[in-house]
C-alpha positions as CSV (number, residue, x, y, z in Angstrom):
1,M,-22.1,13.6,-3.8
2,S,-23.0,11.3,-6.6
3,E,-21.1,8.2,-7.5
4,T,-20.1,9.9,-10.8
5,D,-18.6,12.8,-9.0
6,D,-16.9,10.5,-6.5
7,G,-15.0,8.6,-9.2
8,V,-17.3,6.0,-10.8
9,D,-20.3,6.5,-13.1
10,A,-22.3,3.4,-12.3
11,A,-24.2,3.5,-15.6
12,A,-21.1,3.8,-17.7
13,L,-19.4,1.1,-15.7
14,T,-22.3,-1.3,-16.1
15,A,-22.4,-0.8,-19.8
16,W,-18.7,-1.7,-20.0
17,L,-19.0,-4.7,-17.6
18,S,-22.0,-6.0,-19.7
19,A,-19.9,-6.0,-22.8
20,E,-16.5,-7.1,-21.4
21,V,-17.1,-9.1,-18.2
22,P,-20.0,-11.5,-18.8
23,R,-19.5,-13.3,-15.5
24,L,-20.9,-10.1,-13.8
25,R,-24.6,-10.1,-14.0
26,T,-25.7,-6.6,-14.8
27,G,-29.4,-7.1,-15.1
28,D,-31.7,-4.3,-16.1
29,G,-30.2,-1.6,-13.9
30,P,-26.8,-0.4,-13.1
31,V,-24.6,-2.3,-10.7
32,R,-24.4,-1.0,-7.2
33,V,-21.2,0.9,-6.5
34,S,-20.0,2.2,-3.1
35,R,-16.7,3.7,-2.0
36,I,-14.8,1.5,0.4
37,S,-13.6,3.4,3.4
38,G,-9.9,4.0,3.8
39,G,-7.1,4.7,1.4
40,H,-5.3,8.0,0.7
41,S,-4.2,7.4,-2.9
42,N,-5.9,5.1,-5.4
43,L,-9.6,4.8,-4.8
44,T,-11.3,1.4,-4.1
45,F,-15.0,0.7,-4.7
46,R,-17.2,-2.3,-4.0
47,I,-19.4,-3.5,-6.9
48,V,-22.4,-5.6,-6.3
49,D,-24.0,-7.1,-9.4
50,D,-27.5,-8.2,-10.1
51,S,-27.0,-11.6,-8.5
52,G,-25.6,-10.1,-5.3
53,A,-22.0,-11.1,-6.0
54,S,-19.4,-8.6,-4.9
55,F,-16.3,-7.4,-6.7
56,A,-13.8,-4.6,-6.1
57,L,-12.8,-1.8,-8.5
58,R,-9.6,0.3,-8.3
59,R,-9.1,3.6,-10.0
60,P,-6.6,6.5,-9.6
61,P,-7.5,9.6,-7.6
62,I,-9.8,12.1,-9.3
63,G,-6.9,14.5,-9.9
64,G,-3.5,15.5,-8.7
65,V,-1.8,12.4,-10.1
66,L,2.0,12.3,-9.6
67,A,4.3,11.0,-12.3
68,T,4.9,7.2,-12.0
69,A,2.2,6.8,-9.4
70,H,-1.4,5.5,-9.7
71,D,-0.6,3.2,-12.6
72,M,-3.5,0.8,-12.8
73,S,-1.9,-1.4,-15.4
74,R,1.0,-2.0,-13.0
75,E,-1.3,-3.0,-10.1
76,W,-3.2,-5.2,-12.5
77,R,0.0,-6.9,-13.7
78,F,1.3,-7.7,-10.3
79,I,-2.0,-9.3,-9.0
80,S,-2.6,-11.2,-12.2
81,T,1.0,-12.5,-12.2
82,L,1.0,-13.5,-8.5
83,H,-2.4,-15.0,-8.3
84,P,-1.1,-18.5,-9.4
85,T,1.7,-18.4,-6.9
86,P,1.6,-19.0,-3.1
87,V,1.3,-15.3,-2.5
88,P,-2.3,-14.4,-1.5
89,V,-3.8,-11.8,-3.8
90,P,-7.3,-11.1,-5.1
91,E,-8.4,-12.7,-8.3
92,A,-7.7,-10.5,-11.3
93,V,-11.0,-10.2,-13.1
94,A,-10.8,-7.5,-15.8
95,Y,-8.7,-4.4,-16.7
96,C,-9.9,-1.3,-18.6
97,A,-7.3,0.9,-20.3
98,D,-10.0,3.2,-21.8
99,A,-10.1,6.3,-19.7
100,D,-13.4,7.4,-21.4
101,V,-15.4,4.7,-19.5
102,I,-15.3,6.3,-16.0
103,G,-12.7,9.0,-16.5
104,A,-9.6,6.9,-15.8
105,E,-8.2,3.5,-16.4
106,F,-9.3,0.9,-13.8
107,Y,-9.4,-2.7,-13.0
108,V,-11.9,-5.1,-11.3
109,M,-10.8,-7.8,-8.9
110,G,-12.4,-10.4,-6.7
111,F,-13.8,-9.2,-3.4
112,V,-12.0,-10.8,-0.5
113,D,-13.9,-11.1,2.7
114,G,-12.0,-10.8,5.9
115,V,-10.7,-8.3,8.5
116,V,-8.4,-5.5,7.2
117,P,-7.0,-4.1,10.5
118,G,-6.1,-0.7,9.2
119,D,-6.6,0.9,12.7
120,P,-7.0,-0.1,16.3
121,E,-10.8,-0.2,16.0
122,S,-10.9,-2.6,13.0
123,G,-8.2,-4.7,14.7
124,E,-10.6,-5.5,17.5
125,A,-12.5,-7.8,15.1
126,I,-9.5,-10.2,15.3
127,P,-9.8,-12.3,18.4
128,Q,-6.9,-11.9,20.8
129,E,-6.0,-15.6,20.6
130,L,-5.5,-15.3,16.9
131,R,-3.4,-12.2,16.9
132,R,0.0,-13.9,17.3
133,S,-0.6,-16.2,14.4
134,C,-1.8,-13.2,12.3
135,G,1.3,-11.3,13.2
136,L,3.7,-14.1,12.4
137,D,1.8,-14.8,9.1
138,V,2.7,-11.2,8.1
139,A,6.4,-12.4,8.1
140,D,5.5,-15.7,6.5
141,V,3.7,-14.1,3.6
142,L,6.3,-11.4,3.1
143,A,9.0,-14.2,2.9
144,A,6.8,-16.0,0.4
145,L,6.5,-12.9,-1.7
146,H,10.3,-12.3,-1.7
147,A,10.9,-16.0,-2.6
148,V,9.1,-15.5,-6.0
149,D,11.7,-15.1,-8.7
150,P,10.5,-12.2,-10.9
151,D,12.2,-13.7,-13.9
152,E,10.5,-17.0,-13.6
153,V,7.0,-15.4,-13.3
154,G,7.4,-13.1,-16.2
155,L,8.3,-9.8,-14.5
156,G,12.0,-9.8,-15.5
157,D,11.4,-6.9,-17.9
158,L,10.8,-4.7,-14.8
159,H,14.5,-4.9,-13.9
160,R,16.1,-1.5,-14.1
161,P,19.8,-0.6,-14.2
162,G,21.3,0.9,-11.1
163,S,20.3,0.8,-7.5
164,Y,16.8,0.5,-6.2
165,L,17.6,2.8,-3.3
166,E,19.1,5.4,-5.5
167,R,16.0,5.4,-7.7
168,Q,13.7,5.6,-4.7
169,L,15.6,8.4,-3.0
170,R,15.7,10.4,-6.2
171,R,12.1,9.8,-7.1
172,W,10.5,10.6,-3.7
173,H,12.8,13.6,-3.2
174,R,11.8,15.0,-6.5
175,Q,8.1,14.4,-5.9
176,V,8.1,15.8,-2.3
177,H,9.4,19.1,-3.8
178,H,6.3,19.2,-6.0
179,S,4.1,19.0,-2.9
180,A,2.3,21.7,-1.0
181,I,4.3,21.1,2.2
182,P,5.7,24.6,3.1
183,D,8.8,23.4,5.1
184,L,11.0,20.7,3.6
185,D,14.3,21.3,5.5
186,A,14.0,18.1,7.6
187,V,13.0,16.1,4.5
188,D,16.1,17.3,2.7
189,A,18.4,16.6,5.7
190,A,17.1,13.1,6.0
191,H,17.5,12.5,2.3
192,A,21.2,13.6,2.5
193,L,21.9,11.1,5.3
194,L,20.1,8.3,3.5
195,V,22.2,8.9,0.4
196,D,25.4,9.0,2.3
197,R,24.8,5.8,4.3
198,M,23.2,3.7,1.6
199,P,24.0,0.0,1.9
200,E,25.2,-2.1,-1.0
201,P,22.4,-3.4,-3.2
202,T,21.2,-7.0,-3.0
203,E,19.4,-9.2,-5.6
204,P,16.2,-7.5,-6.6
205,R,12.9,-9.2,-5.6
206,I,9.3,-8.1,-5.8
207,A,8.8,-5.3,-3.4
208,H,5.2,-4.5,-2.5
209,G,6.0,-0.9,-1.4
210,D,3.2,-0.5,1.1
211,Y,3.2,-3.8,3.0
212,R,1.4,-3.2,6.3
213,L,-1.6,-4.6,8.1
214,G,-4.0,-2.0,6.6
215,N,-3.3,-3.6,3.2
216,L,-3.8,-7.1,4.4
217,S,-7.1,-9.1,4.7
218,F,-7.1,-11.7,7.5
219,G,-9.4,-14.7,7.4
220,A,-11.1,-16.5,10.4
221,D,-8.2,-18.9,10.5
222,G,-5.6,-16.2,11.4
223,R,-4.0,-16.3,8.0
224,I,-3.7,-13.6,5.4
225,A,-6.3,-14.1,2.7
226,A,-5.1,-11.3,0.4
227,I,-2.6,-8.5,0.0
228,F,-4.1,-5.3,-1.5
229,D,-2.9,-2.0,-3.0
230,W,0.0,-2.9,-5.3
231,E,0.3,0.6,-6.8
232,L,3.9,1.0,-5.4
233,A,5.1,-2.5,-6.3
234,T,8.4,-2.8,-8.2
235,L,11.5,-4.9,-8.2
236,G,13.7,-3.8,-5.4
237,E,15.2,-4.4,-2.0
238,P,13.3,-7.0,0.1
239,L,14.3,-5.3,3.4
240,A,12.5,-2.2,2.3
241,D,9.2,-4.1,2.7
242,L,10.3,-5.5,6.1
243,G,11.4,-2.0,7.3
244,W,8.0,-0.6,6.2
245,V,5.9,-3.1,8.0
246,L,8.0,-2.9,11.2
247,A,7.9,0.9,11.2
248,S,4.1,0.6,11.1
249,W,4.1,-2.0,13.9
250,E,3.1,0.0,17.1
251,R,3.8,-1.6,20.5
252,P,3.1,-0.5,24.0
253,G,5.8,1.8,25.3
254,D,6.9,3.1,22.0
255,T,8.4,6.6,22.1
256,R,7.6,7.4,18.5
257,P,4.3,6.9,16.7
258,A,4.1,4.2,14.0
259,I,4.2,5.5,10.5
260,T,0.6,4.3,9.9
261,A,-2.3,3.5,12.2
262,G,-2.7,-0.2,13.1
263,P,-3.9,-2.6,15.7
264,T,-0.6,-4.0,17.0
265,A,-0.4,-2.1,20.3
266,A,-3.3,-4.3,21.5
267,P,-2.7,-7.4,23.5
268,G,-1.8,-10.6,21.6
269,W,0.3,-9.2,18.8
270,P,3.9,-10.4,18.6
271,E,6.8,-8.0,19.1
272,R,8.6,-6.4,16.2
273,D,11.7,-8.4,16.9
274,E,9.7,-11.6,16.7
275,V,8.3,-10.7,13.3
276,A,11.8,-9.7,12.0
277,A,13.3,-12.9,13.3
278,R,10.6,-15.0,11.7
279,Y,11.2,-13.3,8.4
280,A,14.9,-13.8,8.6
281,E,14.5,-17.5,9.4
282,L,12.1,-18.1,6.5
283,S,13.9,-16.0,4.0
284,G,17.5,-16.7,4.9
285,R,18.3,-12.9,4.7
286,S,20.6,-11.0,7.0
287,L,19.0,-8.2,9.0
288,E,22.3,-6.3,9.3
289,D,21.0,-3.4,7.3
290,L,17.5,-3.4,8.8
291,P,18.1,-0.2,10.9
292,Y,18.8,1.7,7.7
293,F,15.6,0.5,6.1
294,L,13.6,1.5,9.2
295,A,15.0,5.0,8.8
296,F,14.2,4.9,5.0
297,A,10.7,3.8,5.9
298,R,10.2,6.9,8.1
299,W,11.5,9.2,5.4
300,R,9.5,7.6,2.6
301,S,6.4,7.8,4.8
302,A,7.0,11.6,5.1
303,C,7.3,11.9,1.3
304,I,4.1,9.9,0.7
305,G,2.3,11.9,3.4
306,A,3.3,15.1,1.6
307,G,1.6,13.8,-1.6
308,V,-1.5,12.8,0.3
309,Y,-1.6,16.2,2.0
310,T,-1.3,17.9,-1.4
311,R,-4.1,15.8,-2.9
312,Y,-6.5,16.6,0.0
313,K,-5.4,20.2,0.0
314,E,-6.2,20.5,-3.7
315,G,-9.6,18.7,-3.5
316,N,-8.6,15.6,-5.5
317,M,-9.8,12.8,-3.1
318,G,-13.5,12.8,-3.5
319,S,-16.0,12.9,-0.7
320,G,-15.0,12.6,2.9
321,A,-11.6,14.4,2.3
322,E,-9.6,15.6,5.3
323,Q,-9.8,19.3,6.0
324,G,-8.8,21.9,8.6
325,A,-6.8,20.8,11.7
326,V,-6.8,17.1,10.7
327,L,-5.2,18.0,7.4
328,E,-2.6,20.3,8.9
329,E,-1.6,17.6,11.4
330,R,-0.7,15.5,8.4
331,A,1.7,18.2,7.3
332,R,3.3,18.2,10.7
333,R,3.7,14.5,10.5
334,V,5.8,15.0,7.4
335,V,8.3,17.0,9.4
336,A,8.2,14.6,12.4
337,E,8.8,11.5,10.3
338,S,11.8,13.1,8.6
339,E,13.2,14.1,12.0
340,A,12.7,10.5,13.2
341,A,14.7,9.2,10.2
342,I,17.5,11.7,11.0
343,A,17.6,10.6,14.6
344,A,17.7,6.9,13.6
345,L,20.5,7.4,11.1
346,Q,22.6,9.6,13.5
347,G,22.0,7.2,16.4
């Protein structure tokens, strides 16, 4: 499959970069563009210019875009706003709102070298003696993100009336019913329990929305070099981010699989309770409602999985898309995650 068919026309991109981003050296031929492995929603590409310098490009899926999702301008705004803060994000290089260039809006950011431990195999690149510090830095950086006052950094206009949880439950429930998942009974039952047991809202902070090790790049010093994939970022409940990363934090002896693949079942990584305690210490936040947010993470994972399943099923994810039994296993996970949320809320 050509780069054009897979989401980026290298020649058209090069022409735009030459006119709009002079720091990229385009030379006589098109820049080199290659899809970066991983990712089930927005697509990420590595760009190498004529000098050999690397950058990254983000664009929406080729089709099947859900309402309110895949907003490149939103991602761009968060990384460009947070880059001057202590929160580690890639450098914001350029944003293109003209969908005629490559078929969709996109943005270019700095390429961050490091290990992105999105699965057990990639996590092996982190030495065992560094894994504890990496794990605790997950809590440190999340606390730093939630310490940023959105009003002070110019994101105050993103405040919305009403409850973040109410909006999230309504939005994901609506979107999952537009998916291709055939059986939504467990999804609906979990949604009803989450609505019934919703905690009181707290002061909104920047919520990443998909804060997990697969969206973090770790440097050789055991610290996080960058947070990626800001497509779900909003102003919301801080514990939603903590619940999400802990629900993805697999440990030996777990009876339920983590919501996403990751390296944390390997030796050296801290326990979930240690990560949660570190976050509570640094943020000063109570963890009383954390069990609810862990259940919410399970249910939201089911809804997101339904969207991913649908995009693969409809052929909207470019080359290397999941098919057959692998894809149908994703549909079964939607039901299993919803059932896990129900069990957690009823327990």
